C-alpha positions as CSV (number, residue, x, y, z in Angstrom):
1,M,17.8,40.8,22.3
2,S,17.0,39.2,18.9
3,A,13.8,37.2,18.4
4,A,13.2,34.1,16.3
5,W,9.9,33.6,14.6
6,I,9.1,29.9,14.2
7,P,5.9,28.7,12.5
8,A,3.6,26.5,14.5
9,L,2.4,23.9,12.1
10,S,-1.2,23.8,11.0
11,L,-2.7,26.1,13.6
12,G,-2.2,29.3,11.8
13,V,-0.1,30.9,14.6
14,C,3.5,31.8,15.1
15,L,5.8,31.3,18.1
16,L,8.0,34.0,19.2
17,L,10.9,32.2,21.0
18,L,13.0,34.6,23.0
19,P,16.5,33.2,23.2
20,G,17.0,34.6,26.6
21,L,14.0,32.8,28.0
22,A,13.5,29.5,26.3
23,G,15.3,26.9,28.4
24,S,16.6,29.4,31.0
25,E,16.0,28.7,34.6
26,G,13.3,30.7,36.3
27,A,11.5,31.6,33.1
28,A,7.9,30.7,32.3
29,P,7.5,27.9,29.8
30,I,6.7,29.0,26.3
31,A,3.2,28.0,25.0
32,I,3.4,25.9,21.9
33,T,0.8,24.2,19.6
34,C,0.0,20.6,19.2
35,F,2.0,20.5,15.9
36,T,5.2,22.3,17.0
37,R,8.1,20.0,16.2
38,G,11.3,19.3,18.0
39,L,13.3,21.0,15.1
40,D,11.3,24.2,15.8
41,I,12.9,24.6,19.2
42,R,16.5,25.5,18.6
43,K,17.8,25.1,22.2
44,E,19.6,22.3,24.0
45,K,17.0,22.6,26.7
46,A,13.7,24.3,26.6
47,D,10.6,24.5,28.8
48,V,7.3,24.5,26.9
49,L,3.6,24.4,27.6
50,C,1.5,22.0,25.6
51,P,-2.2,22.8,25.0
52,G,-5.0,20.4,25.9
53,G,-7.1,18.5,23.5
54,C,-4.5,17.8,20.8
55,P,-5.9,15.5,18.0
56,L,-3.9,12.4,18.7
57,D,-4.6,10.8,15.4
58,E,-3.2,13.8,13.5
59,V,0.1,14.5,15.4
60,S,3.2,12.9,13.9
61,V,5.5,11.0,16.3
62,Y,8.6,9.0,15.2
63,G,10.4,6.9,17.7
64,N,10.1,6.0,21.4
65,I,11.7,7.8,24.3
66,V,14.1,9.3,21.8
67,Y,12.1,11.0,19.0
68,A,13.2,12.3,15.6
69,S,13.1,16.1,15.7
70,V,10.4,16.1,13.0
71,S,8.0,14.7,15.7
72,S,5.4,16.8,17.4
73,I,6.7,17.7,20.9
74,C,3.3,17.5,22.5
75,G,2.6,14.3,20.7
76,A,5.9,12.8,22.0
77,A,5.1,14.0,25.5
78,V,1.7,12.3,25.5
79,H,3.3,9.2,23.9
80,R,5.9,8.9,26.7
81,G,3.4,9.6,29.4
82,V,4.9,12.9,30.5
83,I,1.6,14.6,30.2
84,S,-2.0,13.5,29.4
85,N,-4.0,14.9,26.6
86,S,-5.1,17.7,28.9
87,G,-1.8,19.4,28.2
88,G,0.8,20.7,30.6
89,P,4.4,21.8,31.0
90,V,7.1,19.7,29.2
91,R,10.9,20.0,29.2
92,V,12.6,19.3,25.9
93,Y,16.2,18.1,25.5
94,S,17.8,18.2,22.1
95,L,19.8,15.1,21.1
96,P,22.0,14.1,18.2
97,G,20.5,12.3,15.2
98,R,20.4,8.5,15.0
99,E,19.1,5.6,13.0
100,N,16.2,3.2,13.4
101,Y,13.5,5.2,15.4
102,S,11.1,2.5,16.6
103,S,7.4,2.3,16.3
104,V,5.5,1.8,19.6
105,D,1.9,2.2,20.6
106,A,1.6,4.0,23.9
107,H,-1.0,6.2,25.6
108,G,-3.2,6.4,22.6
109,I,-0.5,7.3,20.0
110,Q,1.0,4.9,17.5
111,S,4.5,6.3,16.8
112,Q,6.0,5.6,13.5
113,M,9.3,4.0,12.3
114,L,11.9,6.2,10.7
115,S,15.2,4.8,9.4
116,R,17.3,7.9,10.0
117,W,17.1,11.6,11.0
118,S,19.7,14.3,11.6
119,A,18.5,15.4,15.1
120,S,16.5,14.0,18.0
121,F,14.9,15.1,21.3
122,T,13.5,13.6,24.4
123,V,11.0,14.9,26.9
124,T,10.5,15.0,30.6
125,K,8.0,16.5,33.0
126,G,8.3,20.3,32.9
127,K,8.1,22.7,35.8
128,S,4.7,23.8,36.9
129,S,3.5,27.2,35.8
130,T,0.6,29.5,36.5
131,Q,0.3,30.1,32.7
132,E,-2.8,28.3,31.3
133,A,-2.3,25.8,28.5
134,T,-4.6,27.5,26.1
135,G,-3.0,26.4,22.9
136,Q,-2.1,30.0,22.0
137,A,1.6,30.8,21.4
138,V,3.3,33.4,23.6
139,S,4.3,36.5,21.7
140,T,5.2,40.1,22.6
141,A,2.5,42.8,22.4
142,H,4.3,44.4,19.5
143,P,6.3,42.4,17.0
144,P,9.8,43.8,16.1
145,T,9.5,46.7,13.6
146,G,9.6,45.5,10.0
147,K,8.8,41.9,11.0
148,R,5.4,40.5,10.0
149,L,3.7,37.6,11.6
150,K,3.5,34.8,9.0
151,K,0.5,32.6,8.9
152,T,1.3,28.9,8.7
153,P,-0.8,27.3,5.9
154,E,-3.1,24.4,6.6
155,K,-2.0,21.0,5.6
156,K,-2.1,21.0,1.8
157,T,-4.5,18.7,0.0
158,G,-2.0,18.4,-2.8
159,N,-2.6,17.7,-6.5
160,K,-6.0,15.8,-6.6
161,D,-5.5,15.1,-10.3
162,C,-2.4,13.0,-9.5
163,K,-3.6,10.6,-6.7
164,A,-1.0,7.9,-6.5
165,D,1.0,5.9,-3.9
166,I,4.5,6.1,-5.1
167,A,7.7,4.4,-3.9
168,F,11.0,5.8,-5.2
169,L,13.4,2.8,-5.4
170,I,16.8,4.5,-5.6
171,D,20.2,3.0,-6.4
172,G,22.5,2.9,-3.3
173,S,25.1,0.6,-4.6
174,F,28.8,1.0,-5.2
175,N,27.9,1.1,-8.9
176,I,26.5,4.6,-8.5
177,G,28.9,5.9,-5.9
178,Q,28.5,8.7,-3.3
179,R,28.6,11.6,-5.7
180,R,26.0,10.4,-8.2
181,F,24.0,9.1,-5.3
182,N,23.6,12.7,-4.1
183,L,22.7,13.8,-7.6
184,Q,20.1,11.0,-7.8
185,K,18.6,12.3,-4.5
186,N,18.4,15.8,-5.9
187,F,16.5,14.6,-8.9
188,V,14.1,12.5,-6.8
189,G,13.5,15.6,-4.6
190,K,12.6,17.7,-7.7
191,V,10.2,15.0,-8.9
192,A,8.6,14.8,-5.5
193,L,8.2,18.6,-5.4
194,M,6.5,18.8,-8.8
195,L,4.1,15.9,-8.1
196,G,2.1,18.1,-5.7
197,I,2.3,15.9,-2.6
198,G,-0.6,16.4,-0.1
199,T,-3.2,14.7,2.0
200,E,-5.5,14.2,-1.1
201,G,-2.8,14.1,-3.7
202,P,0.2,11.8,-4.3
203,H,1.9,10.2,-1.3
204,V,5.5,9.0,-1.6
205,G,8.0,6.8,0.2
206,L,11.6,5.8,-0.5
207,V,13.5,2.5,-0.6
208,Q,17.2,2.2,-1.1
209,A,18.5,-0.8,-3.2
210,S,22.0,-2.0,-2.2
211,E,23.3,-5.3,-0.8
212,H,20.1,-5.5,1.2
213,P,17.0,-3.3,0.5
214,K,16.1,-0.7,3.1
215,I,12.8,1.2,3.4
216,E,13.9,4.7,4.3
217,F,10.4,6.1,4.9
218,Y,6.8,4.9,4.2
219,L,3.8,6.5,2.4
220,K,2.2,7.5,5.7
221,N,5.3,9.2,7.2
222,F,5.0,12.5,5.3
223,T,2.2,14.3,3.5
224,S,3.9,17.6,2.7
225,A,6.6,18.2,0.1
226,K,8.7,20.1,2.6
227,D,8.9,17.1,4.9
228,V,9.6,14.7,2.1
229,L,12.5,16.8,0.9
230,F,13.9,16.9,4.4
231,A,13.6,13.1,4.6
232,I,15.3,12.5,1.2
233,K,18.1,14.8,2.2
234,E,18.7,12.7,5.3
235,V,19.1,9.4,3.4
236,G,22.6,8.1,3.7
237,F,24.6,6.1,1.0
238,R,24.7,2.4,1.8
239,G,26.9,0.8,-0.9
240,G,27.2,-2.8,-1.8
241,N,25.9,-4.6,-4.9
242,S,23.0,-3.2,-6.9
243,N,20.5,-6.0,-6.0
244,T,17.6,-4.1,-7.7
245,G,15.5,-7.3,-8.3
246,K,15.7,-8.2,-4.6
247,A,14.8,-4.6,-3.6
248,L,11.9,-4.4,-6.1
249,K,10.4,-7.7,-4.8
250,H,10.8,-6.5,-1.2
251,T,9.1,-3.2,-2.1
252,A,6.1,-4.9,-3.9
253,Q,5.6,-7.3,-0.9
254,K,6.4,-5.1,2.1
255,F,6.0,-1.5,1.2
256,F,2.5,-1.3,-0.1
257,T,0.5,-2.3,3.0
258,V,-2.4,-0.7,4.7
259,D,-0.3,-0.3,7.9
260,A,2.4,1.5,5.8
261,G,-0.2,4.0,4.5
262,V,-1.4,2.5,1.2
263,R,-4.8,3.9,0.2
264,K,-7.8,2.0,-1.2
265,G,-8.4,2.4,-4.9
266,I,-5.3,4.5,-5.5
267,P,-2.7,3.3,-8.1
268,K,0.5,1.8,-6.6
269,V,3.6,2.8,-8.4
270,V,7.4,2.0,-8.0
271,V,9.9,4.2,-9.8
272,V,13.1,2.2,-10.0
273,F,16.3,4.1,-10.6
274,I,19.1,2.0,-12.2
275,D,22.6,3.4,-12.7
276,G,24.1,1.0,-15.2
277,W,22.6,-2.4,-14.7
278,P,21.2,-4.6,-11.9
279,S,23.5,-7.2,-10.4
280,D,20.7,-9.7,-9.9
281,D,17.6,-11.1,-11.7
282,I,14.9,-8.4,-12.1
283,E,12.4,-10.3,-14.2
284,E,10.9,-12.4,-11.4
285,A,10.6,-9.3,-9.3
286,G,8.7,-7.6,-12.1
287,I,6.3,-10.5,-12.2
288,V,5.8,-10.3,-8.4
289,A,5.1,-6.6,-8.6
290,R,2.5,-7.1,-11.3
291,E,0.8,-9.8,-9.2
292,F,0.6,-7.3,-6.4
293,G,-0.9,-4.6,-8.7
294,V,2.2,-2.4,-8.7
295,N,3.0,-0.3,-11.7
296,V,6.7,-0.5,-12.2
297,F,8.6,2.3,-14.0
298,I,12.3,2.0,-14.8
299,V,14.4,5.1,-15.0
300,S,17.7,3.9,-16.4
301,V,20.8,6.1,-16.3
302,A,24.1,5.6,-18.2
303,K,23.4,2.4,-20.1
304,P,26.2,-0.2,-20.0
305,I,28.9,0.4,-22.6
306,P,29.7,-2.5,-25.0
307,E,32.7,-3.6,-22.9
308,E,30.4,-4.0,-19.8
309,L,27.6,-6.0,-21.5
310,G,29.3,-9.3,-20.5
311,M,28.6,-8.4,-16.9
312,V,24.9,-7.8,-17.4
313,Q,22.7,-10.9,-16.7
314,D,20.0,-9.9,-19.1
315,V,20.4,-6.9,-21.5
316,T,16.6,-6.7,-21.9
317,F,16.1,-6.3,-18.1
318,V,14.1,-3.1,-18.5
319,D,11.5,-4.6,-20.8
320,K,11.0,-7.6,-18.5
321,A,10.7,-5.5,-15.3
322,V,8.3,-2.8,-16.3
323,C,4.5,-3.0,-16.0
324,R,4.1,-3.2,-19.8
325,N,6.7,-3.3,-22.5
326,N,5.1,-0.5,-24.5
327,G,7.6,2.4,-24.0
328,F,5.4,4.2,-21.4
329,F,6.9,2.6,-18.3
330,S,10.6,3.0,-19.3
331,Y,12.5,6.3,-19.1
332,H,16.2,7.0,-19.9
333,M,18.6,9.7,-18.9
334,P,22.1,9.8,-20.3
335,N,23.7,10.9,-17.0
336,W,22.9,12.5,-13.6
337,F,24.0,16.0,-14.8
338,G,21.5,18.6,-16.1
339,T,18.5,16.4,-15.2
340,T,16.0,19.2,-14.5
341,K,14.6,19.0,-18.0
342,Y,13.7,15.3,-17.3
343,V,11.6,16.1,-14.2
344,K,8.3,17.3,-15.8
345,P,8.0,14.5,-18.5
346,L,8.5,11.8,-15.7
347,V,5.9,13.5,-13.5
348,Q,3.4,13.6,-16.4
349,K,3.8,9.9,-16.8
350,L,3.3,9.2,-13.0
351,C,0.1,11.3,-13.1
352,T,-1.4,9.6,-16.1
353,H,-3.5,7.1,-14.2
354,E,-5.4,5.8,-17.2
355,Q,-2.1,4.3,-18.4
356,M,-1.5,2.4,-15.1
357,M,-2.5,-1.0,-16.5
358,C,-1.0,-3.0,-13.7
359,S,-3.3,-1.5,-11.0
360,K,-5.7,-4.3,-11.9
361,T,-4.8,-7.7,-10.5
362,C,-6.4,-11.1,-10.2
363,Y,-7.0,-10.2,-6.5
364,N,-9.0,-7.0,-7.0
365,S,-10.5,-7.3,-10.5
366,V,-12.4,-10.5,-10.6
367,N,-16.0,-11.7,-10.1
368,I,-16.1,-15.2,-8.7
369,A,-19.4,-17.2,-8.3
370,F,-19.4,-20.5,-6.5
371,L,-22.0,-23.1,-7.6
372,I,-22.3,-25.5,-4.6
373,D,-23.8,-29.0,-4.7
374,G,-26.4,-29.3,-2.0
375,S,-27.7,-32.8,-3.0
376,S,-28.6,-35.5,-0.4
377,S,-25.5,-37.5,-1.3
378,V,-23.2,-34.8,0.2
379,G,-24.5,-34.9,3.8
380,D,-24.3,-32.1,6.3
381,S,-20.8,-32.6,7.6
382,N,-19.3,-32.8,4.1
383,F,-21.3,-29.8,3.0
384,R,-19.5,-27.9,5.8
385,L,-16.2,-29.0,4.2
386,M,-17.4,-27.6,0.9
387,L,-18.2,-24.3,2.5
388,E,-14.8,-24.2,4.1
389,F,-13.3,-24.8,0.6
390,V,-15.3,-21.9,-0.8
391,S,-14.3,-19.6,2.1
392,N,-10.6,-20.4,1.8
393,I,-10.7,-19.3,-1.9
394,A,-12.8,-16.2,-1.3
395,K,-10.7,-14.8,1.6
396,T,-7.7,-14.6,-0.7
397,F,-9.2,-11.9,-2.8
398,E,-9.5,-8.1,-2.1
399,I,-13.3,-7.9,-1.8
400,S,-14.7,-4.4,-1.8
401,D,-17.1,-2.1,-3.6
402,I,-14.4,-1.3,-6.2
403,G,-12.6,-4.6,-6.0
404,A,-13.3,-8.4,-6.3
405,K,-16.9,-9.6,-6.0
406,I,-18.1,-12.9,-4.7
407,A,-21.5,-14.7,-5.2
408,A,-22.8,-18.1,-4.3
409,V,-25.6,-20.4,-5.5
410,Q,-26.6,-23.7,-4.0
411,F,-28.3,-26.3,-6.2
412,T,-30.1,-29.6,-6.1
413,Y,-33.0,-30.1,-8.6
414,D,-33.7,-26.5,-7.7
415,Q,-31.4,-23.5,-7.3
416,R,-31.1,-21.0,-4.5
417,T,-29.0,-17.8,-4.8
418,E,-27.4,-17.5,-1.4
419,F,-26.0,-14.1,-2.2
420,S,-25.3,-12.1,-5.3
421,F,-22.2,-10.0,-6.4
422,T,-23.8,-6.8,-5.2
423,D,-25.1,-8.0,-1.8
424,Y,-21.8,-7.7,0.2
425,S,-18.8,-5.5,-0.3
426,T,-16.5,-6.5,2.6
427,K,-14.6,-9.7,3.1
428,E,-15.9,-10.1,6.6
429,D,-19.5,-10.0,5.5
430,V,-18.9,-12.5,2.6
431,L,-17.1,-15.0,4.9
432,A,-19.9,-14.7,7.5
433,V,-22.7,-15.4,5.1
434,I,-20.8,-18.4,3.6
435,R,-20.5,-19.9,7.0
436,N,-24.2,-19.5,7.6
437,I,-25.4,-21.2,4.3
438,R,-28.0,-23.9,5.2
439,Y,-27.8,-27.3,3.5
440,M,-30.7,-27.9,1.1
441,S,-30.5,-31.7,0.3
442,G,-32.2,-33.1,-2.8
443,G,-31.2,-34.3,-6.3
444,T,-28.5,-33.1,-8.7
445,A,-29.2,-31.0,-11.8
446,T,-25.9,-29.3,-12.5
447,G,-26.8,-28.2,-16.0
448,D,-29.9,-26.2,-15.0
449,A,-27.8,-24.7,-12.1
450,I,-25.2,-23.4,-14.5
451,S,-27.8,-21.8,-16.7
452,F,-29.5,-20.3,-13.7
453,T,-26.2,-18.8,-12.4
454,V,-25.3,-17.4,-15.8
455,R,-28.7,-15.7,-16.2
456,N,-29.4,-14.6,-12.6
457,V,-26.0,-14.0,-11.1
458,F,-23.7,-12.9,-14.0
459,G,-26.5,-11.3,-16.0
460,P,-27.0,-8.3,-13.8
461,I,-23.3,-7.4,-13.8
462,R,-22.6,-8.0,-17.5
463,E,-21.2,-4.4,-17.8
464,S,-18.6,-5.1,-15.0
465,P,-15.0,-4.5,-15.9
466,N,-13.9,-7.4,-13.8
467,K,-13.1,-10.8,-15.3
468,N,-15.8,-13.5,-14.6
469,F,-15.1,-16.9,-13.0
470,L,-17.4,-19.8,-12.0
471,V,-16.2,-22.4,-9.5
472,I,-18.4,-25.5,-9.5
473,V,-18.2,-28.0,-6.6
474,T,-20.1,-31.2,-7.0
475,D,-20.0,-34.8,-5.6
476,G,-22.0,-36.8,-8.2
477,Q,-23.6,-37.5,-11.5
478,S,-25.8,-34.8,-12.9
479,Y,-29.3,-35.8,-14.0
480,D,-29.2,-33.4,-16.9
481,D,-26.9,-32.2,-19.6
482,V,-23.9,-30.1,-18.5
483,Q,-22.0,-29.6,-21.7
484,G,-24.5,-27.3,-23.4
485,P,-25.0,-24.9,-20.4
486,A,-21.2,-24.9,-19.8
487,A,-20.5,-24.0,-23.5
488,A,-23.0,-21.1,-23.2
489,A,-21.2,-19.9,-20.1
490,H,-17.9,-20.0,-21.9
491,D,-19.4,-18.0,-24.8
492,A,-20.6,-15.4,-22.3
493,G,-17.0,-14.9,-21.2
494,I,-17.2,-16.9,-18.0
495,T,-14.2,-19.1,-17.1
496,I,-15.2,-22.3,-15.4
497,F,-13.3,-24.4,-12.8
498,S,-14.9,-27.7,-12.0
499,V,-14.1,-29.5,-8.8
500,G,-15.4,-33.0,-8.3
501,V,-15.5,-35.1,-5.2
502,A,-16.3,-38.9,-4.6
503,W,-18.7,-40.0,-7.4
504,A,-18.4,-37.0,-9.7
505,P,-17.8,-38.3,-13.2
506,L,-14.5,-37.1,-14.8
507,D,-16.3,-36.7,-18.2
508,D,-18.8,-34.2,-16.6
509,L,-16.0,-32.3,-15.0
510,K,-14.1,-31.9,-18.2
511,D,-17.3,-31.0,-20.1
512,M,-17.9,-28.2,-17.7
513,A,-14.3,-26.9,-17.4
514,S,-12.8,-24.2,-19.6
515,K,-9.8,-25.0,-21.8
516,P,-7.2,-26.3,-21.2
517,K,-9.3,-28.9,-19.4
518,E,-6.4,-30.4,-17.4
519,S,-5.8,-27.1,-15.6
520,H,-9.5,-26.2,-15.0
521,A,-10.9,-29.6,-13.8
522,F,-10.0,-31.1,-10.4
523,F,-11.0,-34.3,-8.7
524,T,-10.5,-35.7,-5.2
525,R,-11.9,-39.0,-3.7
526,E,-12.5,-37.5,-0.2
527,F,-14.0,-34.2,0.9
528,T,-11.0,-33.7,3.0
529,G,-9.0,-33.6,-0.2
530,L,-10.6,-30.3,-1.2
531,E,-8.1,-28.3,0.9
532,P,-5.1,-28.8,-1.3
533,I,-7.1,-27.8,-4.4
534,V,-7.7,-24.3,-2.9
535,S,-4.2,-23.1,-4.1
536,D,-4.6,-24.7,-7.5
537,V,-7.9,-22.8,-8.1
538,I,-6.4,-19.5,-6.9
539,R,-3.3,-19.9,-9.1
540,G,-5.5,-20.8,-12.0
541,I,-7.7,-17.7,-11.6
542,C,-4.6,-15.5,-11.4
543,R,-3.0,-17.2,-14.5
544,D,-6.2,-16.8,-16.5
545,F,-6.6,-13.2,-15.4
546,L,-3.0,-12.2,-16.4
547,E,-3.4,-13.9,-19.8
548,S,-6.5,-11.9,-20.4
549,Q,-4.7,-8.7,-19.7
550,Q,-1.9,-9.3,-22.3
């Protein structure tokens, strides 16, 4: 009888599956590890024994009831409720591959979505056994002569010098066709392999552009090169128009989310493969990607020949879609044949993080101070509306120790720093402290308040790489000069938005606001009119930030 040695992932042991026993009636179940996958059991039916105490946050499970064969068997059994995390016997049934494995939270395990896989399995309660679920794999006392037990390596940390969250946006249109589509997948696989994928290295996912974009797998789905290569191989050709712009916009908005596995402070990258030319507008999608802090690379293959140029919406589509039109973010290959020599130069680009200029966005690279009028003419209820206005702007930004920073100063004749840029590093804390600001009441000295804020709030963070903004909210005439202090703030690199309510003079608002005045000064008769101005201020901050990055 021949024996098949199958590695048990991550536990450093090997399983010896005896074909005459696994799945046969009357045989004791075979002990497996927490990380043994369905694809490791090469039988239509097999009885296995899961150990107790599996780390539920580490096992990978894809689907619900029917699981992709890349899933942990024991994880799937706990997810379905066949066993508890104390372990026990499980019967495994092999099933054909399918599409659209669903994501379901059950019994302490959040299974993941997977668009397609070549094989599946399901699990039921196994037969009882006197064998203890110790977590050790069953093996013979003496391995077959000449066969050495192989140690399964721990999960690889990957290339720590190339930390990036990368989406490969591949062309799945009729433009490329089935044959070149497969060559494209081979190239992407080679790039993924050379990147050094691992838990602390680059993470990758894949999106297919065709008539409608489809996310094939997310960043969180696989953290080993072997599994990524399996997943790429399983991607099927979809056909349709090459709506690359639509797919790029979808990727920027839907792919890079915390739930999908995006990591804090890691560059977000999309590598867009275009065979020929896109059939839709890609410029707007490039703008959206930049707003979301995504670095867009374009890998163009087989440029349109002169006879085809009439079908191209914009012959400069590459320059308008990439992060920056400086040559770094565009890459050309003449065809899909002999592409191995292009792998290393592309990987080197993807790992050059200091060049990822689009990682900074208006949402994560700004310091915004709010200067809030607490004079007696405001009143307590209107003061609460002002705080709501401040909160609605603040919550839009990615507040963190490495991201956007928020500060607030309340003023009358005096000034009070409610909190500075370094006091709070989470959005929840910032919003909570804004809600709890106490109304001062008093006179109005806006000029002194601007000088105070520049000196005491912006002064300590003058070395910050973030762009500085000051949003002033006031309801009346200042008793002192505002033009001089505002000019000093502008000279210090602080962009001012002035928001006036009720009796605030338009001349004062314009004197305080940055240029162009008409897009940095706002006025409303009623405090309830502050709400519509929220989006105007946010758009203005993002516009000014992007212009400063050019």
